[in-house]
C-alpha positions as CSV (number, residue, x, y, z in Angstrom):
1,M,98.1,90.3,135.3
2,T,101.5,91.0,133.7
3,A,102.2,93.8,131.3
4,P,102.5,91.6,128.1
5,R,99.2,89.9,128.9
6,I,97.3,93.1,129.4
7,L,98.8,94.6,126.2
8,G,98.1,91.3,124.4
9,W,94.4,91.2,125.3
10,T,93.7,94.9,124.6
11,H,95.7,95.0,121.3
12,A,94.2,91.7,120.1
13,G,90.8,93.4,120.3
14,L,92.1,96.4,118.4
15,F,93.6,94.1,115.8
16,A,90.3,92.3,115.4
17,L,88.4,95.6,115.0
18,S,90.9,96.9,112.5
19,L,90.6,93.7,110.6
20,A,86.8,93.9,110.5
21,G,87.0,97.6,109.3
22,A,89.5,96.8,106.6
23,V,87.4,93.8,105.3
24,V,84.3,96.0,105.2
25,D,86.2,98.8,103.5
26,I,87.7,96.5,100.8
27,S,84.5,94.7,100.1
28,S,82.5,97.9,99.8
29,L,84.3,98.7,96.4
30,S,84.4,102.4,97.0
31,V,85.2,104.7,94.1
32,F,87.9,106.2,96.3
33,G,89.6,102.9,96.9
34,P,90.3,101.2,100.2
35,V,91.2,104.4,102.1
36,L,90.6,103.0,105.5
37,A,92.2,99.6,104.8
38,G,95.1,101.3,103.1
39,G,96.0,103.1,106.3
40,L,95.1,100.3,108.7
41,D,97.4,97.8,107.0
42,F,100.5,99.8,108.1
43,A,99.0,100.2,111.6
44,M,98.3,96.5,111.9
45,V,101.8,95.6,110.8
46,G,103.2,98.0,113.4
47,L,100.8,96.5,116.0
48,V,102.0,93.0,115.4
49,L,105.6,94.1,115.4
50,G,105.1,96.0,118.7
51,M,103.6,92.9,120.4
52,A,106.5,90.8,119.1
53,L,108.9,93.2,120.8
54,V,107.0,93.2,124.0
55,R,106.6,89.4,124.2
56,G,110.3,88.9,123.3
57,G,111.4,91.3,126.0
58,R,113.2,93.5,123.4
59,P,113.5,97.2,123.5
60,G,111.1,99.4,121.6
61,G,107.8,97.7,122.4
62,R,106.2,100.7,124.0
63,A,107.3,103.1,121.2
64,M,106.1,100.7,118.5
65,L,102.7,100.2,120.2
66,L,102.2,103.9,120.7
67,A,103.1,104.5,117.1
68,S,100.7,101.8,115.8
69,D,97.9,103.0,118.1
70,G,98.4,106.6,117.1
71,C,98.4,105.7,113.4
72,T,95.2,103.7,113.9
73,M,93.6,106.8,115.5
74,I,94.8,109.1,112.7
75,V,93.5,106.8,109.9
76,A,90.2,106.0,111.5
77,I,89.4,109.7,112.4
78,G,90.6,110.9,109.0
79,F,88.3,108.3,107.3
80,V,85.3,109.4,109.3
81,A,86.0,113.0,108.5
82,L,86.3,112.2,104.8
83,A,83.1,110.2,104.8
84,V,81.1,112.9,106.6
85,G,82.4,115.6,104.3
86,Q,82.0,113.8,101.0
87,R,79.8,110.7,101.0
88,P,78.8,108.0,103.5
89,E,80.7,104.8,103.4
90,P,79.7,101.3,104.8
91,A,82.9,101.2,106.9
92,T,82.3,104.5,108.7
93,P,80.8,103.0,111.8
94,F,83.7,100.5,112.0
95,A,86.1,103.4,111.7
96,A,84.5,105.3,114.6
97,V,84.7,102.2,116.8
98,V,88.3,101.6,115.8
99,A,89.3,105.2,116.6
100,I,87.8,104.8,120.1
101,A,89.4,101.4,120.7
102,A,92.8,102.8,119.5
103,A,92.6,105.7,121.9
104,A,91.8,103.3,124.8
105,C,94.8,101.1,123.8
106,F,97.0,104.2,123.6
107,L,96.1,105.1,127.2
108,V,96.7,101.5,128.3
109,V,100.2,101.6,126.8
110,L,101.0,104.9,128.6
111,M,99.8,103.6,131.9
112,T,101.5,100.2,131.7
113,R,104.8,99.7,133.4
114,F,107.2,97.9,131.1
115,P,109.9,95.7,132.7
116,P,113.5,96.9,131.9
117,T,115.3,95.1,129.2
118,A,119.0,94.2,129.2
119,E,119.2,94.7,125.5
120,T,119.5,98.2,124.1
121,V,119.8,99.8,120.6
122,V,123.0,101.4,119.6
123,R,122.6,104.5,117.3
124,S,125.4,106.6,115.7
125,R,125.4,110.2,114.6
126,S,124.6,109.1,111.0
127,H,121.5,107.4,112.2
128,R,120.3,110.6,113.8
129,T,121.1,112.5,110.6
130,V,119.1,110.0,108.6
131,L,116.2,110.4,111.0
132,V,116.1,114.2,110.5
133,A,116.3,113.7,106.7
134,L,113.4,111.1,106.8
135,V,111.2,113.5,108.8
136,A,112.1,116.5,106.6
137,L,111.4,114.7,103.4
138,G,108.1,113.3,104.8
139,V,106.9,116.8,105.6
140,V,108.0,118.1,102.2
141,S,106.3,115.2,100.4
142,A,103.1,115.8,102.3
143,A,103.1,119.6,101.8
144,T,104.1,119.8,98.2
145,P,100.8,118.5,96.7
146,A,98.9,120.9,98.9
147,L,101.0,123.9,98.1
148,S,100.9,123.3,94.4
149,S,97.1,123.6,94.4
150,S,95.5,127.0,94.2
151,A,92.7,126.0,96.7
152,V,93.6,123.7,99.6
153,S,90.5,121.9,100.7
154,G,89.9,120.1,104.0
155,S,89.5,116.8,102.3
156,M,92.9,117.2,100.5
157,V,94.6,117.9,103.8
158,L,92.9,114.9,105.4
159,S,93.9,112.7,102.5
160,L,97.5,113.8,102.7
161,I,97.6,113.2,106.5
162,V,96.0,109.7,106.2
163,G,98.3,108.8,103.2
164,F,101.7,110.0,104.5
165,V,101.6,109.9,108.3
166,P,100.9,106.2,109.0
167,P,103.5,104.6,106.8
168,L,106.2,107.1,107.7
169,L,105.5,107.0,111.4
170,I,105.4,103.2,111.6
171,G,108.4,102.7,109.4
172,I,110.6,105.3,111.3
173,A,109.5,103.9,114.7
174,A,110.5,100.4,113.7
175,W,113.7,101.5,112.1
176,W,114.8,103.6,115.1
177,R,114.3,100.5,117.3
178,G,116.4,98.3,115.1
179,S,113.9,96.7,112.7
180,G,114.8,98.3,109.4
181,W,113.0,95.8,107.1
182,L,109.6,97.6,107.5
183,L,111.0,101.0,106.4
184,A,112.7,99.3,103.4
185,V,109.4,97.6,102.4
186,I,107.5,100.9,102.8
187,G,110.1,102.7,100.7
188,G,109.9,100.0,98.0
189,S,106.1,100.1,98.0
190,T,106.2,103.9,97.6
191,F,108.7,103.7,94.7
192,I,106.5,101.1,93.0
193,T,103.4,103.4,93.4
194,L,105.3,106.3,92.0
195,G,106.5,104.2,89.1
196,N,102.9,103.2,88.5
197,Y,101.9,106.9,88.3
198,A,104.9,107.7,86.1
199,I,103.9,105.1,83.5
200,A,100.2,105.9,83.5
201,L,100.2,109.7,83.8
202,E,103.5,111.6,83.5
203,P,107.1,110.4,83.5
204,G,108.1,113.4,85.5
205,S,106.0,112.3,88.5
206,I,108.8,110.0,89.6
207,L,111.1,113.0,90.2
208,T,109.4,114.2,93.4
209,P,110.4,114.5,97.0
210,S,108.4,111.3,97.6
211,A,110.9,109.4,95.3
212,L,113.8,110.7,97.4
213,L,112.0,109.7,100.5
214,A,111.5,106.2,99.1
215,V,115.1,105.8,98.1
216,L,116.3,107.0,101.5
217,S,113.9,104.7,103.2
218,V,115.2,101.6,101.4
219,V,118.8,102.6,102.0
220,A,118.2,103.4,105.7
221,G,116.1,100.2,106.2
222,L,119.0,98.1,105.0
223,R,121.3,99.6,107.6
224,P,119.2,100.2,110.7
225,P,120.5,100.8,114.3
226,R,121.7,97.6,115.8
227,S,121.0,96.1,119.2
228,T,123.7,95.5,121.7
229,S,123.6,91.7,121.2
230,S,124.1,92.1,117.4
231,V,127.0,94.6,118.0
232,V,128.7,92.1,120.4
233,A,128.2,89.3,117.9
234,G,129.8,91.3,115.2
235,A,132.7,92.2,117.4
236,V,133.2,88.5,118.2
237,S,133.1,87.5,114.5
238,A,135.6,90.3,113.7
239,G,138.0,89.1,116.4
240,T,137.9,92.4,118.4
241,V,136.2,90.8,121.4
242,G,137.2,87.5,122.8
243,A,134.5,84.8,122.3
244,E,135.2,83.5,125.9
245,A,134.0,86.9,127.2
246,V,130.6,86.6,125.6
247,V,127.8,84.3,126.6
248,A,125.8,83.7,123.4
249,E,122.1,83.3,123.7
250,A,120.6,81.2,120.9
251,V,117.4,82.9,119.9
252,G,114.9,81.6,117.4
253,V,116.8,78.4,116.6
254,A,115.1,75.0,116.7
255,P,115.9,71.6,115.2
256,T,116.2,72.0,111.4
257,N,114.1,68.9,110.9
258,G,111.1,70.3,112.6
259,R,108.3,71.8,110.6
260,P,107.6,75.4,111.4
261,T,104.3,76.2,113.0
262,V,103.8,79.0,110.5
263,A,103.6,76.4,107.7
264,V,100.5,74.9,109.1
265,V,98.8,78.2,110.2
266,W,99.4,79.9,106.8
267,A,98.3,76.9,104.8
268,L,95.1,76.6,106.8
269,L,94.4,80.3,106.7
270,G,95.1,80.5,103.0
271,G,93.1,77.4,102.4
272,V,90.0,78.8,104.1
273,L,90.1,82.0,101.9
274,F,91.2,80.1,98.8
275,I,87.8,78.6,98.0
276,P,85.7,81.8,98.1
277,S,88.4,83.9,96.5
278,V,88.8,81.6,93.5
279,L,85.1,81.2,93.0
280,L,84.7,85.0,93.3
281,G,87.4,85.5,90.7
282,R,85.7,83.1,88.2
283,F,82.1,84.0,88.9
284,P,82.1,87.7,90.1
285,P,78.8,89.1,91.3
286,V,78.8,91.8,88.5
287,L,77.1,92.1,85.1
288,I,79.6,92.0,82.3
289,D,77.7,93.2,79.2
290,C,79.6,95.0,76.5
291,F,79.6,95.1,72.7
292,D,83.3,96.0,72.2
293,C,84.8,93.3,74.5
294,P,87.6,91.3,73.0
295,P,87.0,87.6,72.4
296,P,87.6,85.5,75.5
297,S,90.7,83.5,75.9
298,P,90.7,79.9,74.6
299,L,91.6,78.8,78.1
300,A,88.3,80.1,79.5
301,G,86.5,76.7,79.1
302,P,89.1,74.3,80.4
303,S,90.2,76.6,83.2
304,I,86.8,76.3,84.8
305,W,87.2,72.6,85.3
306,V,90.7,73.2,86.6
307,D,89.4,75.7,89.1
308,F,86.7,73.3,90.3
309,V,89.4,70.7,91.0
310,V,91.9,73.0,92.7
311,V,89.3,74.6,95.1
312,V,88.9,71.1,96.5
313,L,92.5,69.8,96.1
314,V,94.4,72.8,97.6
315,P,92.4,73.1,100.9
316,L,92.5,69.3,101.2
317,A,96.3,69.5,100.9
318,A,96.4,72.1,103.6
319,V,94.4,69.9,105.9
320,V,96.6,66.9,105.2
321,L,99.6,69.0,106.0
322,A,98.1,70.1,109.3
323,V,97.2,66.6,110.5
324,A,100.4,64.9,109.2
325,P,103.0,64.4,112.0
326,T,106.0,66.7,111.7
327,S,108.3,63.7,111.8
328,R,106.9,62.5,108.5
329,P,108.7,64.5,105.9
330,V,107.3,62.4,103.0
331,A,103.7,63.1,104.0
332,N,104.4,66.7,104.5
333,G,106.4,67.1,101.3
334,S,103.7,65.2,99.2
335,A,100.9,67.4,100.5
336,A,102.9,70.6,100.0
337,L,103.9,69.7,96.5
338,V,100.3,68.9,95.5
339,G,99.2,72.1,97.0
340,L,101.9,74.1,95.3
341,V,100.9,72.7,91.9
342,G,97.2,73.6,92.5
343,V,98.1,77.1,93.6
344,A,100.4,77.6,90.6
345,L,97.5,76.8,88.2
346,V,95.5,79.6,89.9
347,L,98.5,82.0,89.9
348,V,98.8,81.5,86.1
349,Q,95.2,82.7,85.8
350,V,95.9,85.6,88.1
351,A,98.7,86.7,85.7
352,I,96.4,86.4,82.7
353,G,93.8,88.4,84.6
354,L,96.3,91.2,85.4
355,A,96.7,91.5,81.6
356,R,92.9,92.1,81.5
357,T,92.1,89.1,79.5
358,Q,88.5,87.9,79.7
359,P,87.2,86.0,81.6
360,F,90.1,86.2,84.1
361,S,90.0,89.9,84.9
362,Y,88.6,89.2,88.4
363,M,91.0,86.3,89.2
364,P,93.5,88.6,91.0
365,A,91.0,88.4,93.9
366,A,92.5,84.9,94.5
367,A,96.1,86.2,94.6
368,P,96.4,87.0,98.4
369,A,95.2,83.7,99.6
370,S,97.4,82.0,96.9
371,V,100.5,83.8,98.0
372,L,99.9,82.9,101.6
373,L,99.4,79.3,100.6
374,V,102.7,79.3,98.7
375,L,104.5,80.6,101.7
376,G,103.0,78.0,103.9
377,F,103.7,75.1,101.6
378,L,107.2,76.3,100.9
379,A,107.9,76.7,104.7
380,S,106.9,73.1,105.2
381,L,109.3,71.9,102.5
382,V,112.3,74.2,103.2
383,R,111.8,74.4,107.0
384,P,113.9,77.5,107.6
385,P,115.3,77.5,111.2
386,W,114.6,81.3,111.6
387,L,110.9,80.6,111.5
388,A,111.1,77.7,114.0
389,G,110.4,79.8,117.1
390,T,107.2,81.4,115.8
391,G,104.1,80.4,117.7
392,R,100.5,80.0,116.5
393,L,99.3,83.5,117.5
394,A,102.3,85.2,115.9
395,A,101.8,83.2,112.7
396,L,98.1,83.9,112.6
397,A,98.6,87.7,113.2
398,S,101.4,87.9,110.6
399,G,99.2,86.0,108.1
400,L,96.2,88.2,108.6
401,A,98.2,91.5,108.5
402,A,99.9,90.3,105.3
403,L,96.5,89.4,103.8
404,V,95.1,92.9,104.4
405,W,98.3,94.4,102.9
406,M,97.9,92.3,99.8
407,F,94.2,92.8,99.4
408,V,94.8,96.6,99.5
409,G,97.5,96.2,96.9
410,I,95.3,94.4,94.4
411,S,92.2,96.5,95.0
412,G,93.6,99.2,92.8
413,G,92.9,102.9,92.8
414,F,92.7,105.9,90.6
415,V,95.6,104.6,88.5
416,D,95.3,100.8,88.1
417,L,98.3,99.1,86.5
418,P,99.6,95.5,87.1
419,I,102.9,96.8,88.4
420,A,101.3,98.1,91.5
421,K,99.3,95.0,92.2
422,V,102.3,92.7,91.7
423,G,104.3,95.0,94.0
424,G,101.6,94.7,96.7
425,L,101.7,90.9,96.5
426,V,105.5,90.8,96.7
427,T,105.7,93.2,99.6
428,G,102.9,91.4,101.4
429,G,104.8,88.2,101.2
430,I,107.8,89.9,102.7
431,V,105.7,91.4,105.5
432,A,104.4,88.0,106.4
433,L,107.8,86.4,106.6
434,A,109.4,89.3,108.4
435,L,106.6,89.5,111.0
436,A,106.7,85.8,111.6
437,W,110.5,86.0,112.1
438,E,110.1,88.9,114.5
439,G,107.5,87.0,116.5
440,G,109.8,84.0,116.8
441,I,112.8,85.9,118.2
442,G,113.1,85.1,121.9
443,A,110.1,82.9,122.0
444,G,109.9,79.2,122.9
445,L,113.5,78.8,123.9
446,T,115.2,78.9,127.3
447,P,118.8,80.1,127.4
448,Q,121.2,77.9,129.3
449,R,124.3,79.0,131.3
450,D,126.6,77.4,128.8
451,G,125.3,79.6,126.1
452,T,123.1,77.0,124.4
453,A,119.3,77.0,124.3
454,S,116.7,74.3,125.0
455,Q,113.3,74.3,123.5
456,T,110.4,74.6,126.0
457,A,106.9,73.4,125.7
């Protein structure tokens, strides 16, 4: 059994266990928020990115998998320690199993012999300086809250470790290997969170080492170290290297008239979750009984009938999109447009719910599935060539990881403002697109001697 296959089977199991633990943690509605899921979402994104690097024969696969497995262990063990020290949580058994599975996967990666790659990552002195600055700011950001408290408890230390280590480790590992988008997304998410706290609590909370870390992460993520292939391509375009001396390898390019696989996978995955999430948003299993509640919106009555229609229409449009031949742009476009209209009607209610207008206050539960549906329907209409090489497994993994990311974003926490939830949805959509793009690089195409590429089955 080859190294990619061994790593694929073991980490697919770890991904499934992490997904189960995150779902249980989110659905348990803990007063502390989705602590386990909030750490596992970064680890799951890193896991998918690491497998994309391994399957594409690109450098950094081992480092990325080790980082994701290590983060999974840190988050799971930290959650178990918090639950034991404070209060039991329904996700505690899942966290214990995930920690053991992550340790096993970590050992598998260490013992697996990776084939050498012809492509390398070129780093300059400035990249090394940025790396030192990122690590230093990460340590200061984690230590400052603890040092500012008169009594440092074990639960505070665990919370700081679980909160700071996974995103920083995953983001830096991906950036150091040439994928800077994840570090930029993490920096943007951190800045949104700090802005959320600054609005709700104290404006001065934005002026912290964490804010500097967020800004540096975004800047560094936009200019990551480059691979040798991208360096050569830049030299050719600049005229410093003769084009005849370079054999270009077309990667991730397919006929522009072909529908990307991610369009169907995301539409079906979002359609499956769309029905229960919309019904849960309109009919939450909670008792709403208060004397000071504002009057409900005049859209409350008509919107119920709209929701009953869209929960049938949107999944049906996803099924039609899946069974329609890719060579039928009219059928694909019609199904996608119908689905987009239905999802837009739900997203309007989500926006009203974010403003805490009754009875739409629980409608944000339908937002993650709706965003994934929008991405799937738009991909079938636009058909971007950079998503053409992504296979079914990569599309499914990217969609599931993005869903966990978005559900964590809308679950809220101690400070619950719409800006944080909207930021979680936006960054979740970016994560889905970026992971799908990473999964399509070097997949499904066979390079030819003349520098062109032919699509393989």
